[in-house]
N, C-alpha and C positions, 0 to 999 in steps of 0.2 A: 627495489623489486618491481617486476611487472604485475600490474593489477588488470585483469580482464573484466570489464564491465559490459554486460549485455543489456540492452534496453535503455541505452544512455540518452535517447531522444525522448523518452517518457518523462513523466512528472518526477518520479523518484530518481530515475537515472540522471537527469539533468542536475539535480541537487547533489547526487553522489559525485559527479564530476567536479563540483566545487569543493565538496567536503573532504574527498579522498586525494585531492591533488598534492598536498604536502607529504603523503605517505608512500608514494611510489610513482613509478612511470605508468600512466594510464593508457590502456589500449581499449578504445571504445568504438567499435565499428557501427556505422549507421545502418539503418534499414536498407538503404541503396547498396551498401557495401557487403551486407551479410543477410542472406535469406534464412531467417530462423526456422522456417518450415522445412528446410532441407537438412537432414542429419549429416549428410556428406559435407555440405558447406560449413556447418558448425564444427565438425571434426577437423576440417582443414585449418580453420582459424585457431582452434585449440592447439594444434600442432605448431603453427607458425608463431603464435603469441608466446609460447613457453611461459605461461603465467605462474607466479608464486601464490596467487590468490585469485579466485573467481567470484565475482559478485553478479548475481543474476537478478536484474530488475526487469527483465523481459517478462511479459505476461499478456494473455488474452483478457482484456478487462471489459469487453462488451457483454455484460451480463445477460441481457435478453437475447442478443444474437446468438449466444452460445446454445440456447435451447434448440435452434435449428441447425447450428454448425458445430455439432458435438466434436466431430473429428478434428477440426481445426483448433478448437479450444483445448482439447486434450493434448494435441501436439505441443502447444506453447506452454501450457500450464502443468503437464505431467511428464510428457516424453522428453521435452528439452531439459527440465531439471534432472530427470533420471540420467540423461546423457552426460550432463555437466558433472554430476556427482560421481558417476562411474569413472570419468576421466580423472577427477580429483583424487579418488581413492587409489587408482593405479599410480598417479603421479606423486602421491604423498603430500598433497597441498589441501588447504582448506577451501570451502565453498560457503558462500552466504546467499541466502535465498529468502524471498518475501512471500508471505502467505496472507490469509484473509479470515475475517470473522465469519465469512460465509461457510466455513467448514463445520460450524456448529448448528444445532437444530433450531436455535433462535426462540425457544420457549422460555417461560419463567422470567424472573427479573433479577436473578443473582448474576454477578459477573463471571464469565467463563474463565476457568483456570487452564493452564497448560495441560493438566491431566483430566480435564472434563471430557466426557464422551462426545464424540463427533457425530454428526448426522446431517450432512448438507441437504438443502431443500431444492437445490438447482443443479443444472449441468455445470455451471461455472464453479459452484461450491465443490462438486464432486471432482472436477478437474484439479482444483487447488489442493484438495485433500490427497489425491492420488500423487501429486508432485511432492508434497510433504512427506508422505510415506516412502516414496522412492528415494528421496535424499537421506531420510533417516536410516533406511535399510542398506544404503550403498557401502557403508563401511568408511566413507570419507569423514574427515574432521569437518563438521558443519555447524552453522549457525542459521537458525530459521526464525525470522521475525514475523509474527501474525499481527496484523494491524487492521485498522477499521477506518472507513470513510475518508479516504485519502484525497487531498486537494492541494492546490498550489496556485501561485499567481500566473502560471502559464498552463497551456494545454486545455483539454476539456474536463470540466469537473463541476460539481454541484455549485460551488462558490461563483465560478465564472458564469454559469447559466443564470443564477439568481441575479448577478449584477446586470446582465443583459436584459433579462425580463423586467427588472426594476426600472429600467429606462424606457421600456416599450409599453408596459401595461399599467392600468390603474387598479387592478385586483388580481388575486392569485390564490390558488388552493394548494396546500402542501400537507403531506401526511404527517400525523402527529402521534402515531402509535408504534413507530419504529425508533428504538432508543439506542444511542451509542455515543461515541466520542470522536468528533471530526479531527483527523490527524494530518497536519501539514507535511508535505513531502520533505521539507527542510528539516523537521525534527527527526524524521526517519534517517536521513542521511547523516545528520549530526551524531546520532547515537551509534550508527554504523561505524563512522570514523572513529568514535571513542572506543568502540569494541576492537577495531583493527589495531589501533594504537596500543591498547592494553595487551593484545595478543602478541605484539612485537616485543613487549616488555616481559613477556612470559607469564602474564597475569590475566589471560584471556578467559572468555566464557565460551561455552559450547552447548549445543542442543537447541531446544525450542523455547522461545520467549514471546510474550505478548508485549507489543509496543504501541502505546497510545497515550494521549494526554489524560490527566485526571479530569473528573467531572463527566456529566452526561447531559444529552439534550435529545430532542427529536429532530427530525428533518424540519418540521415547522419552527421549532425554537431556533434551529441553526439559521434558517432563512431570515427570521425576524432579527436576529442579532447581526447578520450580514447587512441588512438594510439600515439598521440603526448605526452601526459603526461606519458604514460607507457614507451615510448622510453627515455624520460628525466630521468626516474627512473632506467634506465639501463636494461630494459627487452629487450631481443633479439627478434625482430619482422622481418618477411619477409615484411610486409605491411607498407607503409607510408601513411599519409593522402592523398597524391597526387594520390595514387593507389586505392582510394576508389571512385567509380563512384556514382553520385547522380541520382536516378531514381524516377519517379512518383509511388505512390501506385498502380496505375493501371497496372504497369509492374510486380507487385509482388502480385498476387491474393491470398487471404486466405479465408478459410471457413467462418470466421467471419469478418464482416466489421469493420475497424478501424476508430475512429473519426479523422477527419483532424485537428480539433481545440481542443486541450487538455489543453489550458491555464486556470489557475485557479487564481482567485483574492483572495489574502490572507489578505486583509485589516482588515476584521472583526476579524481574529484570532489575528493579531498583536495588534489591538487596545484593545480587551477584555482581552488578556492575558498579555499585556504589554511587548511584545518582538519585536525584529527586526530579521526577518528570513534572513538567509544568501543567497548569490547568488549560483547558482548550480555548477559553475565551481570550486571554492575552495572546495566544498564538494566532488566533484569527486576526487580531489588530495588527500583528507583525506581518502577516501574509497579505492583508489588504494594503498595508503600507507599500508593499512591493509593486502593487498594481498601480498605485498613484504616484510613484516616485518619478 
């Protein structure tokens, strides 16, 4: 079957190319080949690809820039998913879409569940929520994975930034009052592939699910673990965890407000898909290993 993957050059998209390759013929236009900001261009690719499954890993991920570029963020995060889901509904095919912990208000300390009330704090969060709602309202068979703190061995992300700064600086300040679970793009793709395989066996899942590793940490805790594990792997760093100062988010103002609580309950996904999601720390070790291979 033809599987159309949008956003294949991003972190999650790259991992999807590897994970989904045994399950069908992949059609993955690059940014140069497809202008996702153009509804007409997207429509043309949908007609030509004749997909049996759409996997949408394309997204506007520049959280702060979205505050000033609302229209562009909503095009990729809301209008594009709506267009894909509408096509899927008419064609009678499923669509898989990826969402974010930023759709929640970020207060309290209890993990968010799929039925928790939403309340995004930023334009980015608002655009992601609008995309989710459009997919759910489309009538298409759909699977939405809401995840948190995505990173990988390639592209731009928090882990890669920390590795660079760890080689350049002898001190660093990192926020310690925003809590979540760092999620490797590889894990997202692996779970997606399992869900697609189960779907082909007639035992698929449908609807909204949280997808993240077990455990929780702050950005400060994540940074310290990155430096500790990288040093153990032989990477030469100027920084040690002891040289990373913990600061409140109020000391590091950004254009977009970040949620303090990004914890996601994954009970529903584990039960319905029959899996045990791993803890975030071993997943970091695996991802770092890809950097040093």
